[in-house]
N, C-alpha and C positions, 0 to 999 in steps of 0.2 A: 724370758719366760717371767709373768709375773708371782706375787707372791699372792694373789689370788686362784694360780691355775695349779698351784702347789699341793699335795696331801701330805697333814699331817699326824704321822702313826707315831704312838707310842713302845713304849720297847727299853732293852736292859743289854747293856755292852757285854758279851759275850769272850771276845779276845780284843784284843790293844795288839795294833798290826806297824809296821815301819812307816813313819812320814807323815806320821799324825793322821794315823789314817783307826778306825773304827770299826769290826763286825759288830751290829746289832742285831737281839731278836727281839722282833715286834710281838705283840699281843697276839696278833692274828699269825701268827706262825712264819712270816716272810722274813730270809737273810738280807740283812741289808747293809752294804759296804759305803760306810760313811766318813765324813771329816766335819772338823770344827766349820761354826760356818764363822765370818768376819767378826763380830761383835763379842764372841766368847773367847777367840786368841786374844784382840785388842783388848778387852779385859783379865785378861790371863785364867779364863774359867779351867780346874785344872777335871778332866773324865776319867775315873777310874775304872777298873772293871767291876762290874756288879750293880755300877749306876743306872740308874731311872733317869732315861732321856728321853725327848721328843725329835722326830727325824722328820725332816720337807725331803719328801721324794717327788720324782715327775711322775705325768699318769704315762708319761712314754716307756719311761726305764724304772718301775720299782724298787730294783736293783741294786739302787745307788743312792744317794743323798747327804745332805746334809743335818750335824747335830743342831739344832739349833734351841737349847732348854734343858739343863741339868734339873733333876728335882731334888732337894734336900733333904 
């Protein structure tokens, strides 16, 4: 799937899970199970509980996604 097909949603990290996964509640009320994208891992960007993040989700399964940006 290309980047153009992904849907980007804004949300807040509500739970930090084992294995580098996070539960994110988006602004429209959807709960997404997300992991960090490769560039965020590469540059060691930390995500903690309560952070505002942007999540890229697939149109086929909007309950799973990747955290691609952490707002400052």
